[in-house]
VOKOL-292656 format. One line per 8 residues: for each residue x, y, z of C-alpha. Coordinates in Angstrom, 1 decimal. Layout:
<rs>
X,Y,Z; ...
</rs>
This chain:
<rs>
-52.2,10.5,-160.0; -51.5,12.3,-163.3; -49.5,10.8,-166.2; -46.3,12.8,-165.4; -46.2,11.6,-161.8; -46.8,8.0,-162.9; -44.0,8.1,-165.4; -41.6,9.5,-162.8
-42.4,6.7,-160.3; -42.0,4.1,-163.0; -38.5,5.4,-163.9; -37.5,5.5,-160.2; -38.7,1.9,-159.8; -36.7,0.8,-162.8; -33.6,2.5,-161.5; -34.0,1.1,-158.0
-34.7,-2.4,-159.4; -31.6,-2.2,-161.7; -29.4,-1.1,-158.8; -30.7,-3.9,-156.6; -30.2,-6.4,-159.4; -26.6,-5.0,-159.9; -25.9,-5.4,-156.2; -27.3,-8.9,-156.3
-25.1,-10.0,-159.1; -22.1,-8.2,-157.6; -22.6,-10.1,-154.3; -23.2,-13.4,-156.1; -20.0,-12.8,-158.1; -18.0,-12.2,-154.9; -19.3,-15.5,-153.5; -18.5,-17.3,-156.8
-14.9,-16.0,-156.6; -14.7,-17.3,-153.0; -16.2,-20.6,-153.9; -13.7,-21.0,-156.7; -11.1,-21.4,-154.0; -12.9,-24.4,-152.5; -10.8,-27.5,-153.1; -7.7,-25.5,-153.9
-4.4,-26.2,-152.2; -2.8,-23.1,-150.7; 0.6,-24.8,-150.2; 0.5,-26.8,-153.4; 3.6,-25.1,-154.8; 5.6,-25.1,-151.6; 9.2,-25.9,-152.3; 9.4,-28.5,-149.5
13.0,-29.5,-150.5; 14.3,-26.0,-149.9; 12.8,-25.5,-146.4; 15.5,-25.1,-143.8; 13.7,-23.0,-141.2; 10.3,-23.3,-139.5; 9.2,-20.6,-137.1; 6.2,-21.0,-134.9
4.9,-18.4,-132.5; 1.7,-18.0,-130.4; 0.6,-16.0,-127.4; 2.8,-17.9,-125.0; 5.5,-19.8,-126.8; 7.9,-19.5,-129.7; 9.9,-22.2,-131.5; 12.5,-22.0,-134.2
13.4,-25.2,-136.0; 16.6,-24.9,-138.2; 18.3,-27.4,-140.5; 22.0,-27.3,-139.5; 24.1,-29.6,-141.6; 22.1,-32.8,-141.8; 20.2,-32.4,-138.6; 17.2,-30.3,-137.4
17.7,-28.5,-134.1; 15.4,-26.5,-131.7; 16.9,-23.0,-131.3; 15.0,-22.3,-128.0; 16.6,-25.4,-126.4; 20.2,-24.6,-127.2; 20.1,-26.4,-130.6; 19.1,-29.7,-129.0
18.2,-32.2,-131.7; 14.7,-31.9,-133.1; 12.3,-34.8,-134.1; 13.0,-35.0,-137.8; 10.1,-37.4,-138.3; 7.5,-34.8,-137.0; 9.1,-32.1,-139.1; 9.0,-34.2,-142.2
5.4,-35.2,-141.6; 4.4,-31.5,-141.4; 6.2,-30.5,-144.5; 4.9,-33.4,-146.5; 1.3,-32.8,-145.3; 1.1,-29.1,-146.1; 1.1,-29.3,-150.0; -2.0,-31.6,-149.9
-4.1,-29.6,-147.5; -7.2,-28.3,-149.2; -9.6,-25.4,-148.6; -13.0,-26.7,-147.6; -14.8,-23.5,-146.6; -14.4,-19.7,-146.8; -15.8,-17.1,-144.4; -16.0,-13.3,-144.6
-15.3,-12.5,-141.0; -15.0,-9.0,-139.5; -12.1,-7.9,-137.4; -14.2,-8.0,-134.3; -14.9,-11.7,-134.7; -11.3,-12.8,-135.4; -10.5,-13.2,-131.7; -13.3,-15.8,-131.4
-11.4,-17.8,-134.1; -8.0,-17.3,-132.5; -6.9,-15.4,-135.5; -5.2,-12.4,-133.8; -1.5,-12.1,-134.6; 0.7,-13.0,-131.6; 1.6,-9.9,-129.6; -1.3,-7.9,-130.9
-3.8,-8.9,-128.2; -3.7,-8.5,-124.4; -5.3,-12.0,-124.1; -3.0,-14.8,-125.1; -5.8,-17.2,-125.7; -7.1,-15.0,-128.6; -3.8,-15.2,-130.5; -3.3,-17.7,-133.3
-0.2,-19.6,-134.2; 2.0,-17.9,-136.7; 3.7,-20.4,-139.0; 6.6,-19.2,-141.2; 8.6,-21.4,-143.5; 12.0,-20.2,-144.8; 14.9,-21.3,-146.9; 18.6,-21.5,-146.1
19.1,-17.8,-146.8; 16.5,-16.9,-144.2; 13.9,-15.8,-146.7; 10.3,-16.5,-145.8; 8.7,-18.5,-148.6; 5.3,-19.2,-146.9; 3.4,-17.7,-144.0; 0.0,-18.3,-142.5
-1.8,-17.6,-139.2; -3.4,-20.8,-137.8; -6.5,-20.3,-135.7; -9.0,-22.4,-133.8; -9.4,-26.1,-134.7; -12.6,-27.4,-136.2; -13.9,-30.2,-134.0; -16.1,-33.0,-135.0
-18.2,-34.7,-132.3; -18.4,-38.5,-132.9; -21.6,-40.5,-132.3; -21.2,-42.6,-129.2; -23.4,-44.2,-126.6; -21.1,-42.8,-123.9; -22.2,-39.7,-122.0; -19.1,-37.8,-123.1
-18.9,-37.8,-126.9; -15.4,-38.3,-128.4; -14.2,-35.2,-130.3; -11.8,-35.2,-133.2; -10.0,-32.2,-134.8; -10.9,-32.3,-138.6; -10.0,-28.8,-139.8; -8.6,-25.4,-138.9
-9.4,-21.8,-139.5; -6.5,-19.9,-141.1; -5.8,-16.4,-142.3; -3.2,-15.5,-144.9; -1.1,-12.3,-144.5; -2.9,-9.3,-146.0; -6.1,-11.3,-146.6; -9.5,-10.6,-145.2
-11.0,-14.0,-146.0; -10.8,-16.7,-143.4; -10.2,-20.2,-144.8; -11.0,-23.5,-143.3; -8.4,-26.1,-144.2; -9.1,-29.9,-144.5; -6.5,-30.7,-141.8; -6.2,-29.5,-138.2
-2.4,-29.4,-138.4; -2.2,-30.3,-134.8; 1.6,-30.8,-135.0; 2.1,-27.1,-135.7; 2.6,-26.3,-132.0; 4.8,-23.4,-130.8; 5.9,-25.2,-127.6; 9.6,-26.1,-128.1
9.4,-29.2,-125.9; 6.9,-30.7,-128.4; 9.6,-30.8,-131.1; 12.5,-32.4,-129.2; 13.8,-35.7,-130.4; 12.7,-38.2,-127.7; 15.7,-40.6,-127.9; 16.8,-41.2,-124.3
19.2,-43.5,-122.4; 18.1,-46.9,-121.4; 19.5,-49.0,-118.6; 18.9,-52.7,-119.0; 20.5,-56.0,-117.8; 21.0,-54.3,-114.4; 23.4,-56.1,-112.1; 23.2,-53.8,-109.1
21.5,-50.5,-108.2; 22.4,-48.1,-105.4; 20.6,-45.0,-104.1; 21.9,-42.2,-101.9; 21.1,-38.6,-101.1; 17.9,-38.3,-99.0; 16.9,-40.7,-96.3; 18.6,-44.1,-95.8
20.8,-45.2,-98.6; 20.4,-48.6,-100.1; 21.8,-51.0,-102.7; 20.2,-54.1,-104.3; 22.1,-56.7,-106.4; 21.7,-60.0,-108.1; 24.4,-62.6,-109.1; 22.7,-63.7,-112.3
20.7,-61.8,-114.9; 17.5,-63.5,-114.0; 18.4,-64.1,-110.4; 16.6,-62.9,-107.3; 17.2,-59.4,-106.0; 18.6,-59.0,-102.5; 19.9,-56.2,-100.3; 23.7,-55.9,-100.7
24.0,-55.0,-97.0; 21.9,-54.3,-94.0; 18.9,-56.0,-92.3; 15.5,-56.6,-93.7; 14.0,-58.7,-96.5; 13.8,-57.0,-99.8; 10.4,-56.7,-101.4; 10.8,-58.4,-104.8
8.1,-56.3,-106.5; 9.6,-53.0,-105.3; 13.0,-54.1,-106.7; 11.6,-55.1,-110.0; 9.6,-51.8,-110.3; 12.8,-49.8,-109.7; 14.8,-51.7,-112.2; 12.0,-51.6,-114.8
11.8,-47.8,-114.3; 15.4,-47.5,-115.4; 14.6,-49.1,-118.8; 11.6,-46.9,-119.6; 12.6,-43.4,-118.5; 11.4,-40.5,-120.7; 11.7,-36.8,-120.5; 9.2,-34.0,-121.2
11.6,-31.1,-121.9; 15.3,-30.1,-122.0; 16.6,-27.6,-119.4; 19.2,-26.1,-121.8; 20.1,-23.3,-119.3; 21.1,-25.8,-116.5; 24.4,-27.7,-116.9; 24.5,-31.3,-115.7
27.1,-30.6,-113.1; 25.1,-27.6,-111.7; 22.3,-29.6,-110.1; 21.8,-28.6,-106.4; 21.4,-31.3,-103.7; 20.9,-34.1,-106.1; 19.8,-37.6,-105.3; 22.1,-40.2,-106.9
21.5,-43.5,-108.5; 24.3,-45.8,-109.7; 23.4,-48.8,-111.8; 26.0,-51.4,-112.9; 25.0,-53.8,-115.8; 26.0,-57.2,-117.0; 27.4,-55.4,-120.1; 30.2,-53.8,-117.9
28.5,-50.4,-118.1; 27.9,-48.0,-115.2; 25.1,-45.4,-115.3; 25.3,-42.5,-112.8; 22.0,-40.7,-112.6; 21.5,-37.5,-110.6; 18.0,-35.9,-110.0; 16.9,-32.7,-108.2
13.4,-31.4,-107.6; 12.3,-28.7,-110.0; 10.9,-25.9,-107.8; 7.2,-25.4,-107.8; 6.4,-28.6,-109.7; 6.2,-32.3,-109.3; 8.9,-32.7,-111.9; 12.7,-33.3,-111.5
15.8,-32.2,-113.3; 17.8,-35.2,-114.4; 21.4,-35.6,-115.6; 23.2,-38.8,-116.3; 26.6,-40.2,-117.3; 27.6,-43.5,-118.7; 31.0,-45.2,-118.4; 32.6,-48.5,-119.3
33.0,-50.7,-122.4; 30.9,-53.8,-123.3; 32.8,-57.1,-123.6; 34.1,-57.8,-127.1; 34.1,-61.6,-126.9; 31.4,-64.0,-125.8; 32.1,-66.6,-123.1; 31.3,-70.0,-124.5
28.8,-72.1,-122.5; 29.7,-75.4,-121.0; 29.6,-78.3,-123.4; 28.6,-76.0,-126.3; 28.1,-77.6,-129.7; 29.7,-76.3,-132.8; 26.4,-75.4,-134.5; 25.2,-73.6,-131.4
28.5,-71.7,-131.1; 28.2,-70.3,-134.7; 24.7,-69.2,-134.1; 25.4,-67.6,-130.7; 28.5,-65.9,-131.9; 26.5,-64.3,-134.7; 23.8,-63.2,-132.3; 26.4,-61.8,-129.9
28.1,-59.8,-132.8; 24.7,-58.3,-133.8; 23.8,-57.4,-130.3; 27.2,-55.8,-129.7; 26.8,-53.6,-132.8; 23.4,-52.4,-131.5; 24.8,-51.8,-128.0; 27.8,-49.8,-129.3
25.5,-47.6,-131.5; 23.2,-47.0,-128.5; 26.2,-46.2,-126.3; 27.5,-43.6,-128.7; 24.1,-41.9,-128.8; 23.8,-42.0,-125.0; 27.2,-40.4,-124.5; 26.0,-37.5,-126.7
22.8,-37.2,-124.7; 24.7,-37.0,-121.4; 25.7,-33.4,-122.2; 22.2,-32.1,-121.4; 19.9,-31.7,-118.4; 16.4,-33.0,-118.7; 13.0,-32.5,-117.1; 11.4,-35.7,-116.1
7.9,-36.3,-114.6; 8.0,-37.2,-110.9; 5.7,-40.2,-111.4; 8.3,-42.0,-113.6; 10.9,-41.7,-110.9; 8.8,-42.7,-107.9; 9.9,-46.4,-107.9; 13.6,-45.3,-107.9
13.4,-42.7,-105.1; 12.0,-44.8,-102.3; 13.6,-44.8,-98.9; 15.1,-48.1,-97.8; 12.3,-48.9,-95.3; 9.9,-48.7,-98.3; 11.7,-51.5,-100.0; 11.5,-53.9,-97.1
8.8,-56.5,-97.0; 6.1,-55.4,-94.5; 5.5,-57.9,-91.6; 2.4,-60.0,-91.9; -0.4,-59.1,-89.6; -1.5,-61.8,-87.1
</rs>
């Protein structure tokens, strides 16, 4: 190798080395810029007090939560009341959520992280959940695409290890960098039924309960609040446990969704339950099977007024009278407030799981004590 060739190779080596060094520092700088976002709070400056609209959409569902007056409502359920506690928890949580990891992910890998915008993928499971927050004017003040949750597997001697969501992949509009947040934001669900206020009517202090519709009608009653249940008419001995189960079911009913498109009076071939209480209230409950499911549509009405005065007990002492009158007044206020809420809830039709209604929808022979085997 002559001197001229050697010098040419040396210059080329220096140039290549410099280019490689430049690329190294450029790549390192990019990672430094990304790492600078670790610990930052993407929603730190979110004006929580001005948020009046929350829009959630994924590959299957869509929910619009709006603040109307002083109450939050679910638009996809005919403006049925929303759970203000859940909404408040989400809005309060967002400003404190931190970035714990950043990832440079190509477009081909976004479906694996469920970070495809809703409506832009043929497979609904690839879509993320679009979360948009707006003010009273309808202006969107914050938007983010929520992807797959980061799951932590807990140590456990059990064969199936418990798993806990500890974070979530997200993608900001126009950004190519995927962030991992410190919170899974599990409440950010696009299913409208998840956001409904779960307040429901409650039938307690039942005096009598009657069933009609399918099969043999029946009616059970008791003369005192803690007395024994008996059939009001007809032969057969009532099974006490069956009676108690039916009455207890009335005080613990819950719904899974609101059927806003079905009016309470439009139920077809309903089964009817009528419960009279010791508070002079009458609850009329009508249920009809929801086609293709184990669930039922349920509508109810409540009538009557609770007594305004307490009947004094026999040989009641003056100190006992004052205490009992005070307790009666407090209970009456609570009952009147609950009654006002229930009359408002009676304007809707609900979806109720069939299992919760099983004790109430038994045929009369199922309530009779089975004969003992010899």
